[in-house]
N, C-alpha and C positions, 0 to 999 in steps of 0.2 A: 648503555644498552641493557635491555631487559634480559635476565637470565632465563625466564620462562616466557613463552609467547603471549603477547597481549591480544593479537589477532589470530583467532583459532576457532572457527565455527563451522560445523558440518551439518547441523540439523536445525529444525525449527523448535525443538523441545529441550535442548540441552540447558543446563543451569545457566541462568542469565547473570553475568558479572559486570558487563559494561554495555550501556545502551545510549543512543542519541535520541533525545526527545526534541521534537521540532519547535518552531516558533510561529506565531500568527502575526507578528509585527510586520506592518507594511503590506499586507496581502491585498490583492486586487481581484476583481472580477476580470478574468483574462480575455484576450482577443478570441475571435472565432478561429477554428482550426479544421482542416479536412480530416483529421484523425477521428474525432468524435465530437458530438454536440453537447454543449452545456445547457442548452435550452430544452427543457423537458415538456413544454406545452405544445399545442398544435402549431402547424407550419404557419398559419395565419398570424400568429403572435411573434414569429421569429424576427422580423425586422425591428420590432419594438424591444424585444429582449436583448438584441445585439447592442442597443443603446445603453444597456446597463454597464458595459465594460468600463472599468475605471476603478479607483480606490474603493475599498469596502468601507462601510460606515464605521466610525471609530468605536461605537458601542459594540458592534458585532466583533470587531477585532479584539476588544478588551475581554468580551465573554469567552472567546476562543482561547485567548492567552491565559485566562484564569484556569480554564480546563487543562491546558497543557502544563501550566505551572503546578497544578494540583497533582497531575499524573507524575511529574518529576518528584514532587514531595513524597508521594505514595511509594514510588520505587526506592527512594532513599531510606524510607522508614524501616525500622527493624521489625515492626509488626503492624498488621492492619486489622481494624475492627470494623465490621459493617453494622451500623445502627439502623433502626427501623423508622426513623423520623422522615417525614416528607420534606424534601429540600427544594428541588428545582423543577421547573417546567420546561418542556421542549420549546424550541423557538416558535414564535407566534405564526410565522408564515407556513408552518407545517399544518396548522389548523387542528391539532389534537393536543390534549392535555393528558399527560401520563404521570402517575405518581412515581417518584424516583427515590431510591434509597441513598442516604447520605453516607459517604465514606469519611471516616475520621481517623486521624493518625494518633497513635499513642506511643509513649516511650517504654511502656512495660507490656509484657505478654500476659499479665494477670487480669482476667475478667471472669464474670460469673456465668456468662452464657456459653462460653466455650467456642464461640465462632471467631477463631483467631487463626491467622495465617502466619507461621513463622518461616523465615527465609534467610538466606545468607545476604550479606551486604551487597548492594548493587550500586556501582558507580554510574552516574548520569552526566552526560555532556550535552551542551546546547550549542547550536550554530550561532556564531558571533562574527562580526567584522573586525579585522585587525585594528581598525581605528577606534573601535568602541561605539561607533555610530549605529543607529537603528537601521536595519536593511529596508530598502524601499523597492517596489516593483512596478513603478510607473516610468521606467526608463524608456526612452525612444531608442530602440535597438535596430540595427540594420546590418545585414550581411549582403553579399552579392545575390542571394536567393530569396531572402524574406525580410520583412520588417515586423516589429512588434512594439506596441505602445504600452501594453499592460501585461504583466506576467503573473504567475500563480502565487508563489510565496514559498515558505519553508516549513509548512505544517507536516509534511509527510516524507521524512528522510528515507524510509524503507521503499518508497516508490522508485528511487533512482540509484540507490547504492546497496550492494549486497556483498556479503562476505562468504566466500567459498573456501573453506579451510583457512589457510594463511594468506589468502589473496582477496583484496578489496577490488571490486569491479564497479566502475562508474558506467551506468547504462547509457547507450546511445539512443536516447528517447526520440521518438518520431513527433513529439509534440513541441511545436516551435516556441510556445510561450514558457516552456520549461528547459529550453536548450542550454542555458547557462546556469541552471539552478545548482548543479553540484559544485560550482565555483565557491559558493558560500560555505561549503563544508571543508574547504582545503586546510583551514587552520587546524581543525580537529584531525584530519588525515595526516598532515605533516607532523603533528605532535605524536601520533602513533608511530609514524615512520621513524622518527628520531629515537623512540624508546624501544622499538621492537626490531631487532636486526633480521628477524625471519619474515617480516611482513613483505608481501608483494602487492603491487598496486598497478592496475591496468585499466584501459578503456578501449573498446573496439573503435574502429574508424568512425569519427563523428559524422552523422549524416549531413549531407548538404542542405537538407530540408528544402529542396526545390519542389514547390507544389506540383508542377507539371511533370516532374520526373519521378517522385516518390509515391504519387497517388493515382488511382485509376480515374478519379473524377474530382477536380478541384471544387466543384459545386455540389458534391454529393449530399451534404447536410442541408443544402437549401431545398432539396427535393424530397428528403426522407425525414420523417418525424421521429423523434425519440421513441415514441410508443410503437410505431410500426417496426422500427429496427429491433427493439428488444422483445417484441412479440412474434417476430418472424422465426421460421425454422432455419437455423443457421446451416444445417447440414444440406439443405436443398440447394445452396449456392456453392457447395464444395468447400465450405468454411472460408469463403472468400470475404475479405473486408476491403475497405477503401485503400488500405495500405498495401502497396505492391511489393515485389521482391527485388527491386533494383538496387537497394542498399540494405545494410545490416541495421535492424531496428528492434529494440525491445525495451521494456521497463523492468526494473529489478523485481517488482511485485508480480510479474508474469510467471514467476517460478517459485517452487517450494523445494527445500533441501531435506533429504532423508538419508544422510550418510553418502555412500557411493552412488546412490540414485537421486537424480534431480528431475523434477517434473516441470514441464514447460507448457504453457497454454498459448496456442495460436489465437491471436485476438486482434482487436483494432489497433493495439500498440506494439504487437510482437509478430514478426513474420518468420518464415522458414529460414531465411538467411541468418537470423539471430541464433536459432538452434544449431545451425551448421557451424557458426563461429564458436559456440560453446564446446561442441564435440571436437573440434580441431584444437582448441586451446587447452581443454582439460581431458585428454584422451584416457586418463586413468579413471574417469567417472562415467556413469551411464546416464545419459539424458533421454528422457521419455517425453514424447509429445502427447498432450492431453487434448481431447476434443469434447466439446459440450454442444450437442446438436441444437439446443434451443437458446444458446447464449453465445453471441459473438463479441460481447463486451470485454473491456480490458480487465486484466489482472486476475491471477489465479487465487489470490488470497481471499476472495469472496466466493470461491467455488469449491475448493478442496483444501483442507488444513489438517496435517498430521498432528496428533496430540501426544501420543506416546508410542514407543516401539514395543513389539512383542517381547515377552520375557518367558522364563520357564513356567511361570505361574499364571500368566494372563495374556490375552490377545493384545495386539496393538490396536490403537483406535485412530480412525481417520474421519474427520468431520466433513460431511458432504452437503452441499446446498440442495435442498429438496425442490426448490424452484427450477434449478438448472442442473440436473444430474449428468454426469459424464457418460461416455459410451460404456456399455456393460462389459465388452471384451477388454477394455482398458482397466476397468476396476478388477478384473480377474487377476492381474498382477498383484494386487493388494491381498485379495482373499486367498490366493494360492500361497502367500507367504505369511499367513496368520495375522493379517490386519483385518479388523472388523469395521466396516463402514457404518457410521451412525448419522442419521439425518440431523442437521442443525435445526434448532427451533426456528419458526418463522420470525421475522423481525417484528419488533413492537409496533411499527407502523411501516406501511409501504408507500406512504405519501411523500412526495418530493416538492421542494420549492420550485417555482417556475424556472429558476436559473440555478442548476445544481451540477457540480462536477462529480459528485459521488452518487452511488446508487443506494437504494434502500437495503441492499444486502450487506451493509457494513456491520451488521450484527455479527458477522463471521470474522471481522477484523480484530481478532483477539491478540493478546501479547502473552506468550508463554514465559513464565518464570522458571519452570522446570517441567518434567513430565507428569507432575501431579497437580499443578496449579496454573491457571491462566487469569489474566485481567481482561474483563469485558466492560462494555459501556454500562453505566448505572441503570439506564432506562431499559436495558434488556434483562435485568434481574427479575425473575417471576415475583 
């Protein structure tokens, strides 16, 4: 058993010592879901885009896997140097070509230009199957309430697993094609469980994912285009999404940790029942609901990201999405406690592929190494 805790994380900015980097192997274009739509084009194209569901092209998977492998190598490196050479291009279906900076790894911290990040050693783990086989996500899954032919994959561990102090929480996702996704991380979690006697591990009641029970309208996304939803005023509907309150549902990425204060976004994937579960389960913490009047989309980590806490010599910094600002009275909690909101730069491109699970606001999906340094996408570097 470990003499000091391995699982102990209270904030988004604490020094990173151990991180799980995902895998693109076996990824698919998933089934349609009443939670949100992956089709970003007009409604007239929806029937054709639904036909895309199935295994992703091997070339795309390899490109994504190379990026994730590179991230893992970068995190393991003792120092990072950013060179100015042009390296890669954005994917062709975005329709834009952006110059990107190449990140190279070195074994020494000695360079002439001084653009070096020094950091403590970071351990990196990756999701694997006990058998050593490559994961696949074209299983024909069936429960009494739903079926799924194509699932998402393992590219985003942070979406469904979060650590609150010494407790690992598996999210009760409302997305049926991600229903069993955390099963692939059990090898990692059991390894931590065996080595850390202080670790706790829990999951709220798993949703039934009955489409007629959990959602207001099973056919909602057959009637509502991606553009109409994301350009509507979310506050006008009372922050209502297609997900109802019949069962507990949230994704781990719907919240941000700031010590005893945890911020939670009501979204397409997170309901009020989820917030109630957290408040009852962690009564020693303060959970705050965040509302974004012009954004009902999923996940808080593309809307509000704390970077560093206030100290005796400086303000705290919290990054805010200028496309979708939160309610002013909710930001007052930050400003009253010496946190300075700063606008995140606009993304390098706001174009999306016709079938996209992510939004253009992923420029805010940074990874903090500590309260002085973060990792961002290469294409977002000025």
